[in-house]
Backbone bond lengths (Angstrom), bond angles and torsions (degrees), N, CA, C in turn:
res aa  C-N    CA-C-N  psi(-1)  N-CA   C-N-CA  omega(-1)  CA-C   N-CA-C  phi
1 M - - - 1.480 - - 1.569 106.99 -
2 T 1.264 116.00 126.38 1.403 124.05 -173.62 1.563 107.16 -74.52
3 E 1.407 113.71 167.72 1.399 119.76 179.86 1.564 111.90 -61.00
4 S 1.354 115.36 -37.64 1.385 118.64 -171.92 1.517 112.79 -80.04
5 T 1.391 119.31 -5.75 1.411 119.51 178.17 1.488 110.99 -118.69
6 K 1.257 120.85 14.86 1.507 124.35 178.54 1.566 107.19 -66.32
7 A 1.320 114.63 143.38 1.470 118.55 175.37 1.507 108.62 -70.50
8 P 1.437 118.08 142.45 1.331 120.49 -176.77 1.526 114.66 -70.52
9 Q 1.355 116.31 146.07 1.439 121.04 179.49 1.562 110.75 -111.00
10 G 1.287 116.54 138.47 1.503 121.39 176.97 1.535 109.17 72.02
11 R 1.397 110.24 -159.02 1.517 118.34 -173.73 1.519 111.05 -98.56
12 A 1.324 120.34 -14.39 1.461 118.91 -174.97 1.480 113.96 -61.30
13 P 1.447 120.67 -39.82 1.490 118.39 173.74 1.532 111.11 -59.48
14 D 1.284 118.87 -33.76 1.501 118.49 -178.71 1.526 108.50 -60.44
15 R 1.376 115.54 -47.45 1.405 118.55 -178.91 1.500 111.04 -66.47
16 E 1.251 121.34 -32.96 1.450 124.15 179.89 1.518 107.44 -68.52
17 F 1.323 120.20 -44.46 1.469 119.57 178.71 1.522 110.36 -66.96
18 L 1.341 121.03 -33.90 1.466 121.87 178.21 1.515 109.97 -63.32
19 K 1.298 118.45 -40.43 1.440 120.45 176.41 1.473 113.01 -63.96
20 F 1.352 117.24 -42.25 1.436 122.47 175.63 1.520 112.03 -61.33
21 W 1.350 115.02 -49.09 1.408 126.03 -172.30 1.604 107.15 -60.79
22 L 1.310 112.55 -44.37 1.537 119.02 -178.77 1.513 110.11 -61.14
23 G 1.378 112.40 -48.98 1.481 116.51 -177.54 1.554 115.70 -62.16
24 Q 1.344 112.23 -40.39 1.433 120.35 177.71 1.511 112.84 -69.84
25 G 1.379 116.23 -33.17 1.460 117.92 176.13 1.447 114.48 -67.84
26 V 1.386 117.69 -37.85 1.479 124.32 175.62 1.494 108.58 -61.26
27 S 1.348 112.94 -44.83 1.477 116.98 -177.97 1.559 113.39 -62.11
28 M 1.341 111.80 -42.59 1.526 117.77 178.33 1.434 111.87 -63.36
29 F 1.391 121.06 -37.50 1.417 124.83 -179.71 1.464 109.54 -65.51
30 G 1.413 116.32 -47.75 1.466 120.98 -177.87 1.497 110.63 -66.26
31 N 1.280 120.80 -27.70 1.461 124.29 -178.72 1.584 109.38 -62.89
32 Q 1.278 117.99 -25.96 1.446 120.29 177.22 1.514 112.25 -65.80
33 F 1.368 116.59 -28.41 1.427 120.53 178.67 1.502 107.66 -65.82
34 T 1.280 120.11 -49.29 1.413 120.00 -179.54 1.495 116.11 -64.55
35 L 1.309 116.46 -38.72 1.471 121.16 179.64 1.573 110.58 -59.69
36 L 1.321 113.67 -28.09 1.469 118.49 176.09 1.467 112.34 -97.16
37 A 1.302 118.11 -44.24 1.467 125.14 -172.43 1.492 110.65 -71.44
38 L 1.305 122.71 -37.60 1.488 122.53 -175.29 1.591 111.28 -62.95
39 P 1.411 115.85 -50.93 1.503 112.65 173.06 1.554 117.20 -64.32
40 L 1.349 112.78 -31.75 1.428 115.33 178.71 1.568 112.42 -70.50
41 A 1.320 116.01 -30.91 1.487 118.79 171.18 1.421 112.00 -62.54
42 A 1.383 117.49 -39.58 1.417 120.51 -178.77 1.466 113.66 -69.59
43 A 1.388 113.21 -42.62 1.477 120.85 -174.68 1.597 112.66 -73.53
44 V 1.333 114.83 -48.27 1.405 120.67 -170.90 1.512 110.67 -90.18
45 T 1.394 118.09 -47.81 1.458 118.16 -178.73 1.476 116.27 -78.28
46 L 1.315 118.22 -34.58 1.469 122.12 179.02 1.474 115.86 -104.11
47 H 1.299 117.27 -4.68 1.471 121.21 -178.57 1.606 110.74 55.27
48 A 1.262 119.53 50.84 1.407 122.87 -175.79 1.480 113.01 -69.10
49 T 1.313 117.18 151.59 1.507 123.38 178.36 1.557 109.63 -82.11
50 P 1.241 118.46 160.67 1.481 120.69 176.70 1.583 112.09 -52.33
51 L 1.343 116.68 -43.52 1.457 118.88 177.11 1.507 111.48 -59.36
52 E 1.358 118.48 -45.66 1.443 121.30 178.01 1.446 112.60 -61.73
53 M 1.344 118.50 -36.73 1.457 123.91 176.54 1.499 109.94 -61.17
54 G 1.324 115.82 -48.48 1.414 121.42 -175.18 1.581 112.07 -64.30
55 L 1.358 111.37 -40.10 1.507 117.42 176.04 1.524 108.45 -64.15
56 L 1.292 121.98 -40.40 1.430 124.65 179.17 1.537 109.53 -57.55
57 G 1.284 118.08 -49.41 1.510 123.02 174.48 1.494 112.51 -56.76
58 A 1.289 118.12 -42.02 1.488 123.39 -178.14 1.489 111.91 -69.70
59 T 1.330 117.73 -37.60 1.472 120.92 -179.27 1.487 111.73 -66.03
60 R 1.295 113.89 -35.72 1.545 117.50 179.01 1.520 112.26 -70.73
61 F 1.358 118.63 -30.71 1.408 122.29 -177.95 1.581 112.65 -86.37
62 A 1.303 115.57 -31.04 1.476 120.80 -172.16 1.547 114.06 -52.46
63 P 1.359 114.49 -44.43 1.579 112.19 -175.75 1.490 112.58 -56.53
64 A 1.264 120.06 -28.25 1.434 121.10 -174.13 1.628 107.73 -66.82
65 I 1.301 112.86 -37.71 1.473 116.03 176.80 1.459 110.69 -76.86
66 L 1.233 121.51 -38.89 1.492 124.42 -173.99 1.495 115.54 -75.25
67 V 1.315 118.35 -39.17 1.401 124.11 -173.47 1.542 114.51 -119.11
68 G 1.335 119.73 -3.54 1.413 119.43 -179.58 1.544 115.98 -59.10
69 L 1.312 114.77 -53.25 1.448 116.34 179.53 1.566 115.32 -63.52
70 P 1.354 117.70 -46.02 1.439 122.45 176.05 1.525 109.58 -58.80
71 A 1.325 120.08 -39.37 1.457 123.31 -179.62 1.472 109.46 -64.68
72 G 1.303 120.68 -41.17 1.501 121.59 -179.65 1.459 111.12 -65.51
73 V 1.374 118.43 -38.20 1.475 121.91 -176.85 1.524 107.48 -71.81
74 W 1.295 120.40 -35.65 1.413 125.51 178.96 1.517 111.52 -70.70
75 L 1.320 118.13 -40.07 1.414 122.22 178.75 1.557 113.15 -68.71
76 D 1.271 114.20 -18.27 1.477 118.82 173.39 1.519 111.40 -71.42
77 R 1.304 116.63 -15.32 1.486 123.14 -175.87 1.524 114.17 -109.45
78 T 1.256 119.54 0.00 1.484 124.42 -174.28 1.482 114.01 -140.71
79 R 1.319 116.70 164.38 1.481 120.24 174.73 1.457 108.97 -68.85
80 R 1.321 115.14 144.40 1.538 118.73 -177.20 1.473 114.43 -89.02
81 K 1.392 117.74 -28.34 1.436 119.97 178.97 1.529 117.11 -58.79
82 P 1.339 121.46 -41.62 1.458 121.77 174.65 1.457 112.61 -61.94
83 V 1.351 116.42 -35.32 1.407 121.38 -179.49 1.507 111.04 -68.03
84 L 1.343 116.51 -41.37 1.496 119.98 175.24 1.491 111.55 -57.65
85 V 1.383 115.13 -50.59 1.433 118.27 -179.41 1.469 115.02 -59.51
86 A 1.374 115.17 -42.86 1.489 120.39 -177.96 1.585 111.19 -70.08
87 S 1.289 116.45 -43.21 1.496 119.91 -175.66 1.506 109.62 -61.92
88 Q 1.327 115.24 -43.69 1.454 117.61 -176.92 1.568 111.86 -72.10
89 A 1.388 113.11 -34.26 1.466 117.40 176.69 1.579 110.16 -66.07
90 V 1.349 118.28 -37.99 1.457 121.11 176.61 1.449 109.76 -63.39
91 S 1.328 117.77 -44.86 1.541 119.33 178.26 1.607 111.05 -60.49
92 A 1.302 115.18 -39.44 1.457 116.52 179.49 1.499 114.01 -64.58
93 V 1.326 115.21 -44.63 1.470 118.77 177.30 1.539 112.89 -63.88
94 A 1.288 115.44 -44.69 1.529 121.22 -175.75 1.534 107.21 -63.78
95 L 1.284 118.70 -46.53 1.466 121.78 179.07 1.471 113.94 -66.91
96 A 1.371 118.86 -34.14 1.436 120.81 176.20 1.524 116.96 -61.34
97 T 1.347 113.35 -20.90 1.482 117.50 -176.97 1.572 108.42 -76.33
98 I 1.338 117.54 -14.78 1.497 117.03 179.02 1.553 110.05 -72.18
99 P 1.323 123.06 -58.20 1.416 121.26 177.60 1.551 113.16 -59.31
100 A 1.325 117.96 -33.23 1.415 121.63 -179.93 1.557 108.45 -66.73
101 A 1.325 118.75 -43.50 1.452 120.53 176.18 1.464 114.17 -69.10
102 A 1.260 120.45 -30.73 1.459 129.37 -179.12 1.585 107.82 -66.23
103 I 1.402 111.40 -47.73 1.396 117.19 -179.95 1.554 110.41 -60.55
104 L 1.323 118.17 -37.89 1.480 122.63 179.86 1.491 112.53 -86.59
105 H 1.378 118.54 7.31 1.430 123.37 178.15 1.502 108.92 59.86
106 A 1.264 119.65 37.81 1.489 124.04 -175.57 1.528 114.37 -121.14
107 L 1.357 116.04 3.79 1.433 121.51 -175.97 1.582 108.23 -66.87
108 T 1.281 119.22 135.07 1.466 127.46 178.00 1.460 109.20 -131.71
109 I 1.349 114.30 160.64 1.557 118.85 176.55 1.497 111.48 -69.33
110 S 1.320 117.17 -27.57 1.439 120.36 176.71 1.525 110.23 -64.98
111 Q 1.346 116.69 -39.91 1.413 118.69 -179.94 1.582 110.70 -64.89
112 L 1.257 113.58 -32.48 1.603 119.90 -177.97 1.500 103.52 -72.13
113 Y 1.327 119.88 -37.79 1.496 118.75 179.31 1.549 109.44 -60.27
114 V 1.291 114.14 -50.11 1.537 118.82 -178.50 1.441 111.29 -63.16
115 I 1.337 119.47 -41.64 1.464 119.10 179.34 1.505 111.81 -68.78
116 A 1.350 118.46 -38.62 1.460 121.10 178.43 1.536 109.61 -59.92
117 F 1.364 116.63 -41.00 1.430 121.21 -177.66 1.503 111.96 -70.05
118 V 1.279 116.11 -42.05 1.470 120.93 179.96 1.558 110.38 -69.11
119 A 1.336 115.56 -47.03 1.479 115.82 176.01 1.515 114.34 -62.94
120 G 1.379 118.77 -30.69 1.438 121.60 179.63 1.478 105.25 -70.59
121 G 1.297 119.93 -45.07 1.495 122.49 178.66 1.495 112.15 -56.13
122 A 1.301 116.43 -50.02 1.464 125.72 -179.68 1.546 109.28 -59.41
123 A 1.349 116.86 -43.55 1.368 118.90 175.12 1.466 118.25 -62.45
124 T 1.384 118.73 -31.02 1.404 124.72 178.07 1.571 108.98 -68.39
125 F 1.309 115.05 -47.44 1.430 118.34 174.52 1.536 111.44 -62.14
126 Q 1.281 119.51 -46.94 1.417 121.43 176.88 1.509 117.60 -53.94
127 G 1.398 114.77 -45.20 1.407 122.08 179.83 1.496 114.09 -59.39
128 I 1.342 115.30 -46.98 1.463 124.17 -179.51 1.477 109.89 -63.89
129 A 1.372 114.52 -52.03 1.444 118.26 -176.59 1.575 112.90 -64.69
130 Q 1.355 114.12 -34.39 1.483 114.91 178.94 1.508 111.59 -58.71
131 T 1.366 112.01 -52.66 1.588 121.98 -179.40 1.514 107.15 -51.04
132 A 1.357 116.40 -46.46 1.403 121.95 -168.11 1.591 110.70 -78.25
133 F 1.312 118.09 -24.64 1.446 127.69 -174.96 1.584 110.24 -85.46
134 I 1.228 117.79 -29.61 1.513 118.58 -178.70 1.489 113.60 -56.18
135 P 1.332 122.09 -44.90 1.453 119.76 -176.84 1.552 109.00 -67.05
136 T 1.282 118.14 -19.48 1.576 115.29 173.41 1.446 112.16 -68.18
137 I 1.308 117.28 -32.59 1.504 121.58 -172.97 1.589 107.87 -83.15
138 V 1.276 117.46 -46.87 1.502 119.55 -168.98 1.534 113.53 -105.75
139 G 1.355 119.54 -16.96 1.402 122.15 -177.04 1.430 113.87 87.02
140 R 1.280 119.74 160.65 1.458 119.36 -176.32 1.501 114.32 -66.16
141 D 1.331 117.52 -28.63 1.502 117.58 -174.93 1.510 115.95 -72.07
142 R 1.331 115.32 -16.11 1.480 121.18 179.45 1.510 114.08 -116.03
143 L 1.415 113.33 15.77 1.454 117.95 -173.51 1.479 112.58 -67.29
144 V 1.292 120.78 -35.39 1.482 123.77 177.67 1.492 111.26 -61.68
145 E 1.311 114.38 -50.63 1.393 124.67 177.84 1.609 110.78 -52.72
146 A 1.363 114.76 -53.42 1.451 119.07 -178.43 1.553 109.98 -61.13
147 N 1.320 117.04 -47.53 1.508 119.85 -179.80 1.511 109.81 -61.21
148 S 1.271 120.60 -34.76 1.416 125.26 -179.50 1.513 110.09 -62.55
149 R 1.370 115.63 -43.60 1.387 120.12 -179.54 1.530 113.50 -69.24
150 I 1.289 118.10 -36.22 1.461 121.05 173.86 1.384 113.01 -65.40
151 Q 1.378 115.51 -40.59 1.520 121.15 -178.96 1.541 105.16 -67.22
152 S 1.275 121.48 -38.96 1.495 121.28 179.44 1.483 110.85 -64.93
153 S 1.354 119.38 -36.69 1.474 121.11 173.55 1.510 109.80 -60.02
154 L 1.307 116.31 -47.28 1.416 120.16 -178.86 1.559 113.00 -57.43
155 T 1.355 112.07 -44.31 1.431 118.18 -176.50 1.549 108.17 -65.61
156 I 1.273 119.49 -44.87 1.459 124.23 175.45 1.457 113.42 -56.27
157 A 1.349 116.02 -45.02 1.466 121.63 178.51 1.495 110.38 -62.79
158 N 1.324 117.61 -42.11 1.425 121.31 179.25 1.490 113.46 -64.89
159 L 1.318 119.35 -28.15 1.479 126.35 -179.02 1.570 112.29 -83.40
160 V 1.330 113.22 -44.70 1.458 119.04 -174.35 1.498 111.64 -93.80
161 G 1.294 120.48 -32.23 1.429 124.09 -173.80 1.483 119.63 -59.16
162 P 1.380 115.78 -46.76 1.440 118.35 -179.63 1.499 115.46 -57.55
163 G 1.409 114.37 -43.24 1.496 119.95 -176.70 1.599 109.86 -64.70
164 V 1.343 113.67 -45.35 1.466 118.24 176.44 1.579 114.86 -65.71
165 A 1.358 111.20 -36.71 1.423 117.17 177.61 1.528 111.60 -64.87
166 G 1.278 118.26 -43.57 1.450 120.96 -179.92 1.457 112.63 -63.92
167 A 1.392 115.92 -43.78 1.485 116.40 176.16 1.514 113.97 -62.96
168 A 1.324 116.25 -37.52 1.497 120.11 176.21 1.534 111.36 -63.21
169 V 1.343 113.56 -46.07 1.541 118.08 177.19 1.487 111.05 -54.82
170 Q 1.290 117.41 -45.65 1.473 123.39 -175.24 1.560 109.62 -69.38
171 A 1.312 117.55 -37.38 1.486 121.38 -177.07 1.528 112.28 -82.44
172 L 1.357 113.29 -32.26 1.543 118.31 -170.76 1.472 114.52 -115.35
173 T 1.308 122.81 -9.11 1.459 131.70 -169.75 1.513 108.75 78.57
174 A 1.312 116.55 152.75 1.493 121.85 -175.09 1.479 111.11 -59.52
175 P 1.334 124.37 -47.94 1.478 122.05 -174.74 1.526 113.95 -61.09
176 V 1.376 113.30 -37.00 1.497 117.38 177.59 1.506 110.26 -72.93
177 A 1.294 121.28 -31.38 1.468 121.66 175.09 1.446 112.49 -65.16
178 V 1.353 121.76 -33.35 1.386 125.13 175.06 1.494 114.29 -61.28
179 A 1.294 115.22 -28.00 1.449 119.54 178.87 1.585 108.82 -63.19
180 F 1.288 116.88 -33.25 1.489 119.11 176.37 1.581 112.08 -61.32
181 D 1.371 113.39 -41.64 1.450 115.88 177.34 1.495 110.76 -68.93
182 A 1.256 119.14 -34.65 1.585 120.69 174.95 1.560 106.49 -58.81
183 A 1.297 116.33 -40.35 1.496 118.76 -175.24 1.544 109.99 -70.11
184 T 1.359 117.43 -36.14 1.385 121.00 179.77 1.491 115.18 -68.41
185 F 1.426 115.99 -36.79 1.374 123.84 172.68 1.519 111.25 -62.40
186 L 1.291 116.33 -34.70 1.533 121.34 178.29 1.519 106.19 -68.79
187 V 1.299 118.40 -41.19 1.465 119.80 174.48 1.511 114.47 -60.35
188 G 1.296 115.45 -42.90 1.452 120.35 175.68 1.526 114.20 -61.29
189 S 1.320 113.76 -42.49 1.522 118.13 177.09 1.441 109.86 -64.82
190 L 1.313 119.82 -48.74 1.518 120.89 -177.28 1.477 111.30 -62.60
191 T 1.347 120.71 -39.05 1.485 119.22 -178.74 1.465 110.05 -77.40
192 S 1.310 121.02 -26.71 1.505 120.33 169.99 1.472 112.27 -61.11
193 A 1.357 116.13 -43.40 1.426 122.52 179.83 1.526 112.36 -69.26
194 W 1.294 114.41 -30.52 1.500 121.54 177.59 1.505 112.82 -75.56
195 T 1.295 117.48 -23.48 1.483 121.26 -179.46 1.545 111.16 -70.72
196 R 1.288 114.45 119.56 1.442 118.21 177.26 1.575 110.35 -86.97
197 A 1.384 108.82 131.60 1.516 113.53 -177.44 1.561 104.50 -155.02
198 E 1.327 115.89 136.62 1.397 123.39 174.34 1.456 111.46 -82.08
199 E 1.324 118.07 86.73 1.559 120.59 -173.42 1.511 105.95 -105.82
200 A 1.258 114.58 112.06 1.423 120.64 171.95 1.466 115.29 -73.20
201 V 1.309 122.30 150.05 1.451 123.10 178.70 1.560 103.92 -75.40
202 P 1.346 118.37 125.79 1.486 120.42 178.80 1.549 112.23 -56.69
203 S 1.257 117.74 135.82 1.446 121.38 176.97 1.523 113.98 -61.09
204 A 1.203 118.68 137.43 1.504 122.91 178.41 1.537 111.60 -63.09
205 S 1.328 118.16 139.35 1.435 119.74 -175.93 1.561 106.89 -89.09
206 G 1.344 120.48 -16.79 1.371 121.87 -179.22 1.525 113.32 86.80
207 R 1.327 114.20 1.87 1.507 117.32 -177.81 1.539 108.25 -110.30
208 K 1.268 115.27 158.87 1.510 118.90 -177.31 1.566 106.94 -78.05
209 P 1.363 111.74 144.10 1.503 112.12 178.83 1.451 120.54 -59.61
210 I 1.420 114.28 -33.06 1.477 117.81 177.11 1.501 112.41 -64.53
211 A 1.296 116.62 -36.99 1.423 122.89 177.75 1.525 112.85 -61.66
212 E 1.326 112.24 -44.26 1.453 119.17 177.99 1.518 116.30 -66.29
213 A 1.394 110.28 -38.47 1.512 115.58 171.82 1.445 115.54 -61.59
214 R 1.353 113.41 -43.51 1.499 115.29 175.77 1.481 114.87 -62.67
215 E 1.325 115.44 -39.99 1.382 118.79 178.64 1.534 113.94 -65.70
216 G 1.357 117.35 -39.83 1.412 120.69 174.06 1.511 114.52 -65.08
217 Q 1.292 115.95 -37.41 1.478 116.82 173.33 1.503 115.69 -68.23
218 A 1.423 115.14 -37.04 1.456 115.22 177.20 1.546 111.92 -67.50
219 W 1.355 114.71 -36.55 1.431 117.49 178.64 1.512 112.18 -63.82
220 L 1.301 113.62 -45.40 1.514 120.39 177.00 1.565 108.99 -54.17
221 W 1.263 115.47 -46.83 1.548 115.99 -175.79 1.495 112.00 -73.01
222 R 1.321 120.74 -20.79 1.471 123.57 -179.23 1.492 111.19 -82.05
223 Q 1.388 117.88 -21.00 1.445 117.59 -179.69 1.501 109.24 -91.82
224 P 1.398 119.35 115.27 1.468 120.86 -172.78 1.587 112.52 -62.76
225 L 1.319 118.65 -35.29 1.414 120.20 -176.62 1.643 108.55 -74.84
226 V 1.285 115.78 -46.09 1.471 121.47 179.49 1.487 109.05 -63.70
227 R 1.328 117.26 -41.85 1.483 122.33 179.86 1.546 111.03 -61.84
228 A 1.378 115.81 -39.26 1.408 120.23 -177.87 1.494 110.54 -72.85
229 I 1.351 117.78 -42.49 1.361 118.63 174.37 1.500 120.41 -61.02
230 T 1.341 111.59 -37.74 1.499 119.04 178.51 1.522 108.94 -68.65
231 L 1.238 121.37 -43.50 1.462 124.40 -175.26 1.542 106.48 -66.95
232 T 1.355 116.11 -37.51 1.478 119.02 -177.65 1.515 107.06 -68.20
233 I 1.295 120.46 -40.01 1.514 125.14 177.76 1.493 112.24 -62.81
234 V 1.355 113.51 -48.19 1.452 118.26 176.83 1.532 113.73 -55.72
235 L 1.360 112.19 -52.68 1.498 112.67 -177.24 1.469 111.52 -72.08
236 N 1.286 124.40 -29.54 1.401 123.73 178.50 1.487 113.80 -70.63
237 N 1.412 115.55 -45.71 1.501 121.01 176.60 1.447 112.44 -68.39
238 G 1.385 118.43 -40.56 1.466 118.44 -179.69 1.558 110.73 -65.92
239 G 1.273 116.17 -53.25 1.433 117.60 -178.10 1.540 111.97 -67.06
240 G 1.327 117.68 -34.83 1.451 119.19 176.53 1.504 115.12 -61.43
241 N 1.388 113.10 -41.59 1.498 115.51 -175.56 1.509 108.91 -67.81
242 V 1.383 116.57 -42.62 1.440 120.44 -178.68 1.528 112.53 -66.75
243 M 1.325 115.31 -41.61 1.479 123.00 175.93 1.563 111.78 -63.18
244 F 1.359 116.73 -40.43 1.332 119.65 -179.23 1.584 115.79 -60.81
245 A 1.389 109.77 -40.41 1.424 113.31 178.39 1.508 115.47 -64.12
246 V 1.387 116.08 -41.47 1.458 120.53 174.37 1.454 113.43 -68.29
247 Y 1.315 116.46 -35.18 1.481 123.79 178.54 1.532 109.52 -57.95
248 V 1.372 116.83 -45.39 1.418 119.60 -179.74 1.505 111.13 -65.91
249 L 1.345 115.58 -40.36 1.562 118.86 -178.38 1.550 106.98 -63.88
250 Y 1.316 118.88 -44.26 1.414 120.25 -176.85 1.410 114.99 -64.77
251 F 1.385 122.45 -49.13 1.433 123.04 -174.17 1.525 113.20 -75.76
252 V 1.333 115.77 -29.47 1.474 118.03 -175.33 1.542 111.60 -83.99
253 T 1.359 114.36 -40.84 1.448 117.48 -177.73 1.470 115.29 -94.62
254 Q 1.324 120.82 -28.85 1.475 124.55 179.96 1.498 115.51 -96.24
255 V 1.319 116.34 -41.51 1.520 121.59 -176.90 1.475 106.89 -89.36
256 G 1.257 119.90 -32.35 1.460 121.73 179.35 1.583 115.27 92.82
257 I 1.349 114.42 19.81 1.438 116.64 174.16 1.473 112.61 -72.24
258 T 1.286 119.19 135.45 1.552 123.69 178.49 1.468 112.30 -74.44
259 P 1.281 122.15 157.13 1.444 125.45 176.92 1.412 112.63 -52.70
260 S 1.441 119.55 -43.63 1.390 119.32 -179.79 1.496 116.24 -64.41
261 Q 1.320 114.92 -40.61 1.488 122.26 171.38 1.531 111.05 -59.76
262 L 1.244 118.07 -42.27 1.471 121.86 177.13 1.554 113.47 -61.34
263 G 1.367 111.64 -44.57 1.508 112.39 172.91 1.453 116.90 -65.78
264 L 1.335 121.05 -30.76 1.454 123.33 172.03 1.483 112.76 -65.92
265 I 1.300 116.85 -37.57 1.486 119.45 177.03 1.467 114.23 -62.54
266 F 1.372 113.87 -41.64 1.495 118.22 177.92 1.538 110.75 -68.80
267 A 1.375 112.92 -38.09 1.465 113.58 178.31 1.561 113.66 -64.46
268 I 1.265 115.16 -38.38 1.498 119.35 177.93 1.600 109.58 -65.20
């Protein structure tokens, strides 16, 4: 058993996981603000067209397809904690440019495209690194319990976040509401850095990353169940992201639903 997969001893690992869990929970909750506020900023603040709204949704989803597999291969070769810290810090900085540009009356749809792509890429690295880092904190024997707690936080964030985000957008405007999400990513980054974990550098496999990526992709495609699940996720997330952007445009600008009402709809 390697150092990174040893079962935790005493109560210290419990405290370390609680710190990590708290930070990731705050980040998940704040992410609901951007999911709603980013398309609202485009639709209400910038008066984006349906094509621009669809492109905004696509740019947020594209990094998962483009860098997901290479990111997984790379994370097999490096420590995950620095990646968690850096990816959340990148998201915080990228999102913070939205309220800054809005204050200066310099916000553009092109900037939102870039930020959506950068934030989507950072989220891809964060999601993979988070899953791979949890066993280092809690050990293999408590992995199910730890993942259940993380998933519970995500579920609560999905239920409560949209309603709070909608009210914040209506009270503060969408660009300012995004600043809250930037702050939560900063909390996630800092608590990840604060979490103590003895994470060993993975041993090199001696094989080229491209070869491993191709092998992983070939294995995925050969497994009927995994292939079906993957294609379902790709189609659901891709179509959902594009549809969501146009959905916001239609109901807010055409039907007249307020941001707070839209948030409550998603919460329900």
